[in-house]
N, C-alpha and C positions, 0 to 999 in steps of 0.2 A: 143806191151808194152805186158808182161806176165801177168796174172790174179793177182798176189804178189804184182807185184808194180803197178796196178793200185788200188787196195783195200788200197795198203800203199799211195797212193797221196789222194785218198778222203777223208783219214782219217784226214791228216794232213790239208786240206782244209777245212775238216766242223769246226776242231777245230781253225781255224784259225779267219775262220767268228764268231764262236762264241766268241770269247776273244776279235772282234773289236768290237760285241755289246756290251758286258759287258762294255768293258770301256768308250764308246758312251754312256751309261745309266748312269754312275757312275760318267763322268763330266754335265753330265746336272742336275743330284741333288744335286751333291755336293758345286757349286757355289753359287743356293739362299741360301741353309743354309749360307756358309758363309756372305752371303751380309745382312741376315737377326742378323746375330750375332753382326754382325756392329753397336753399340747404339752411338748416333748423343751424344756430349761432352755436358756437361752442360754450359748456359752462364752467369747462378751467381748462388754463395755456400752461402746457410744461415747455420750456424753451431747450432744455437740455437732460433728459432722462438719468439718473445716478445709477448706476452699477457696483455693487459692491467692489468687484476686482478693479475699478477703477478709482476706490476711495486713497487718501493723499497718503502719497508717501513718504519717508522722512529720512532725510539721507544727514550725517551729521559727518562732520571734523572727527580725524584721528583721534585729535584732543579732546576733542566735546565727547566721541564715545569713552574712554580712555576718563574720564572726569563722573561721567554719569555710573561707571561702574557697570557696562550695559554686558550681561553672559548671554549665553543659550545653552538650550535646552534639544533635546531628537521626543520627536513625539513619538511614542512606542506604541505596539501593540502587544498587552497585555493581559492577564486573566487575575482581574480584581475581583473579590466578595462582594457583590452590594450590601448592605447593613441597615436593621429599621434598628430604632431608638425606642427605648421603654422608659420607664420610671423602674429604680430600683432602691431596697432598702437595704441598710449596710445588718448585719445582726450575729450572733458569737455564734460560733459553730456549735453542734453537739457534743457534748465531751469536755470541752476545753470553759466549764464552770464546776468550782468547789465548793460545797458547802461545808463549811468545817463546823462539828457538835460538841457539845460537851460531853466530854467521856465518862464524866460521874455525876454528881449533886455536888454545890458547893457555892463559895463567894468568889466572885469575882476580882482581880485584883489590878491595876498596871504595874507591867512590868518597869524593871529602871531602862530601860529605852525608851518608854514612853507611849504613847497611844498612839499610834501610825492614824490617819486623817483616812476617811472614804474619797479614795481618787489618787492616792498616791500610791506609788511600785512600791511592792514588796519582793524580797529573795526567797529562796528557800532557805528552810529554817532558821528563820525571821522570826523573833519571840514577837507576840501579836498581843495578848491576855496572859494572866498567871490564875490559876483557880486554885484557891483550896479548899479541899476536900471537906465534907460532913463527913465526921468519926461518929456512923452510925451502924447498931448490924444492919439494916438493911441495905446501906449503902457499900458493905463487905460482901453480901450476900450477889447485888448490883455489880460489882467492881469483877468477881468472878466468874459471874455469865457472860463481861462484856468479853473478859480474856478469851473465853472459849470461842464466842464471837468472833473474832478476831484472828486469832487462828483458822477460821475456817474461812474467810476471807484472802486471809493470806494463800491459803491451800487454791482458792478460786482464781486466786490474782495469776498466781505462777502457771497454772494451767492455760489461760487465758492467753499469757506471755511466750508460752511455747506454742501455743497455736498459732497465734499472730505472726509468729515469728517465722514457722513454718510456711504458710501462707505466703508472708514476703519473699523467700528465698526462694520458692515455687515460682513467683512471677515474674524476676528475677530473671530465670533459669526460663520461663517459657520466652519475657523478652529477646533475651539473647539468644535463642534459636531463631527469630520473627517470625515467632507467633504466639504472643503473647502482644499485649498496649502499654504504654508509658504508664495510660492515667491505669490501669488493675494495680501497677509498683506504685503507682503513689497512693491511692487509695488503701493499699494494703501495708505500707507502709505511715502511714497516717495514725491504722488501726490497733498496729503493732505500740505506737510511742504511747498510744491512750493508754494501752495494757499497761505498759512499765508505769506511769503517774499512777494506777489503782492500784497496783502491787506497792511502790513508794510511798503511798496514801495510808493502804492497808498497814506492811510494816511499822510503820510511823507511828500508827495507832498504837499498835501492840505493844511498843517498847513503853509506849507513857503510860497503855493499862501495867505493864508489869513494874514499872517504878512505883508507882500509886499501891499494887495492891503490899510492894515488899514493902515500901512505907505504914502502909496501915497495917502490915501484919507485926511491924515493931513496936506498934503504940505511938508511933508519930503520923505528925499529916501535913509535909512540908510542900507548898505551895508546887503544884505543876504549872507546867510553862506552855499555853498552847503557842504553837508556832505555822508559821506558811507550810504548806506539802510543796508546795511548788509557785515559781515566777509567776507574777503575773502583776494585775492589778484590784486593791483593796476596792472592791465594788461596794461593797453593802458593811455595815456594821450594826447587829442587832441585837446585840444585850452590851451594857455598860460597867464600868469598876463598880462597885459596892453592889451589883443588884446578886440574886441567891438565886442559882439557873438550875432545874432539876436537870437527868442525864438523860441526855439526848436534842439538849435544849439547842438550838440555833445560835452560833455564834457569828460568825462575821462569813463574807463570800467570796473568794477569789476568781476571777476572768482571765483568762490568757487573749488578748489581744495581738498575739503576733501573728496569725492567721484572721482573716474573717469571712462573714461570706453574704451574700449580698444574692438578696432572694426578688426575683425578678415575675411580677403578674402579667403574663400572654394572655391575650384573647384570644378563645378559643377558636375564631376566626383564623388567623395567622400561623398555628401552628403548625399545619402542611409544607408554610412558603420555609420555616426556619429549617436552618440547619442543625442536626440533634448532638454533634457531638463534637461541635469546632469550637473553640475558646472566643472570648466576647471583650472588647475593650470596654471599660469602665473610664468614666470620665465625670467632671462635677459638672451640673445642672445648668452653667453658665457659660459653659466652655465655648468657645468658637472653633472654628475650622480651623485644622494644625496643632489643637492645644495638644499636650502631651496628656496621652491616655496611661493606663495597666492593664495587663490581662489576665484574665481571671478564666479558669478552664471551671468548665463543668464538672458537679457533684450529683452523686447518687444522695438523697433523703429522701423522707416522709412524704409521699402523696399529699398536695392540699392543695388547695382551691377554692374561689367564689364564687359561689352560684350567682347570687345577689348581681355581680358586676360582670359572669360571664369569662372569667379570666380563669389560669392555670398557672401556677407557681411555678419559673423553675430558678435553682440556686446554679450559684456560681462562686470559688473560690480564688482567692488572691493574698501575696504575702502584703502583710501590712506590719513590718517589724518596725518602721517608726511611727505609728501609730498616728497617722495621720486623718485615721476614717475611723470615730466613731457610732457604737452599738446606734441603728435608729435613725441614722442621716442616710437622705436623698440623694439619690446619685443619678447619674444617666449612663445607661447600660447600650450599648450596639453591640446588636445580636446580628451574625450573620447570615445571609440568605442560602437559600438554596440554591444551585449552577453553577460556573464557574466559564462562562463564554470569556471571549477574548472582545476588547476595546481597546480605542484608542483614549492613550492617555497621557500626559504632561502632567511639569509639578504645580500646584498650586500659586504657586506665586508669580507664572505670567500669565495668569490669568486677571485680566481689568472690566472695570464696569464701568457703564456711562449713565450718562442722570435717567435715563429712561429705562435698567435695569438688566441692558444686551450687554452681552460676555464677549468680550475682544481677547486673541492674541495677537504679537508682532514676529511676522517671518519677516526672515532676514532670507533677501532676496540676492544680494549683491553685498559686498566689501562695504561697510560703513551703511547700507541700503535696506531699510525695513519698512516693510508694508502690510495697514491693519488686517487682519481676517476674520470674521465672523464663527464663534464654537458656540455649542450649545453643549451646555454641564445636563450632565444626568444624577451625577453625584459625585460629591466628594467625599475622603479615606485618609484620614489621617491628612498630607503633604501632598497628593497625588489627587489629580482630578482628573475622571473619566470622564469621557466626551461621548453624545450621542452624534455630533456630526462636527467637522472640524476639518484641518489639515492632513493630508495623507501623513502613514506612516514615515518615519525619514524627514521628515519636514522640521527644517531650522527654526524653532522659534525660539525668543527672547525670554528668560529665566530670571532676570533680575535687571531691574532699570525698568521694566516694563512702564507703571507708573511716571517716570521722567520721559519716556518719550511719547505718552500720552498728552502731556501737560504743552510738551517742546509741538504735537501738532495742531492742537486744541488753541495754543495764544496762551498758555498760562504759566509758563514760561520762558527764557529769551539763550 
């Protein structure tokens, strides 16, 4: 091979090797770039993200606003106690049940006024039964002993009346001096009233025994009228006319339902969360938010509990002048919890619900203009909704006509 041909061969070989290297470098760098340029396709496409401050605004004509009856209220920051609802049972308070017994042995008869039926209302002094005493020496001895016992009961009852009267007067004086409580006044007043009723029953029994003993000593056996010792309802009648009963036999029972107690079994783990001396709300079991409730105050009663259920009983007292509550009736009891932190509040009538359970209100942003705002309800008490989040205090919101506005917004009304 000549020098010229060798030079040409070397140049061509060098150029070939250089081309191979350049091609390899281009392939190595061009493939990752192409891979990097390919982006994954999106799984979903949203043309416009909806923000809650961009929700439809309803603008009404003055005539439409007047026809819909739109009213507004202000969001307030108030201190409202949260409550917890339990099931309670209506019961007769201790001391409001009177059991009348036969003062001496004899035969029962119907009075001229007739025999009242159990469940009917009776008045103090109303004849219930008539008793014809048995004229035997044993009956006279028993009658005399009963008279002595009745005198002792009258003396004890008078002592109780005087003691409870002094306690009641002392409680009222302490309350006037701002060192006592209204609860103590109410409790001592109730004890005084119970002592008075006990004294009246003892005196009525004594008069009856005196009359019977006088008739017996004269050799006559005039029938004795067994009367109701107090106003109330005749709950039971355990003896019937024509029946011969011994001394002390139970005849009938009268119950006073003007005031009732509600027994509330509370889980022991909830005791620390409940306010101990706060009044509770008594509502029917089927009541809804905003339903009328009755206030009941806590009372002291003999302690009771249920070990199997793990509950402790609380007792509340309320007026029952219309006798709407019956003994044994089940009711709902809303017991307030401890704590009085302030929260945002607004009328319950201002809250509307969408189909998904969301809660909203309408804010008045300008004249005849209303914007829907989301709220989160912590709890509702009576006709007030307490918010966990919502418009700031002082915001004007629609309190009447919110449902009509919602219907206009979503197209249910025109």
